[in-house]
Residue, then its C-alpha position, 0 to 999 in steps of 0.5 A: m076293875k078295881k075301886k082305885e080304878r073307876f075313881g079315876q075313870a069317875h074324876k076323869e069323866a067330872l074334870i071332861s065333863l066341868g072342861l065341857y061346860g067351861v067351852f059351852f059358857a065361853w062360846w055362849y057368852g063371847a057369841a051373846y054377849g060379842l055378837g049382842s053388844g051394839d045399837p039394837s037398830s044394826y043388828t043382823y038377823i038370821w032366819g028371823m032371828p039377831s044373830w048374836f041368838f042364833y049364835s048363841c043359843i041355835v048354833g051352840y046348842v047344836v055344837i055343844s051336842f055334839l061334843v058332848w054325844a062325841v066326849v061320851r062314845f069316845f073317853f067316858k067307860e061304862i064302869p060298875l057302882d057296886e063291889p062285886s062279892k068276894e064269894e060269886g056263887s055262893e048263896l048265904 
């Protein structure tokens, strides 16, 4: 793989990673502050946890873990980090 191709792939992977982080932050922020902005006496509970916490921290973690697995599995490529020597097989 040429140097330009490696840097292009690394750039693409970095942008995808930042996008995933943005999705996770939006999910967390929306669930935590959207559901948790009311009066605490009016909260609904799921498995003994406030719904805002359950959806932002528990469900969000599971969803983002699956998304990260899928992105790494289908979009990331294994690339060599070292330069191949021009004289493969020659001893110094």
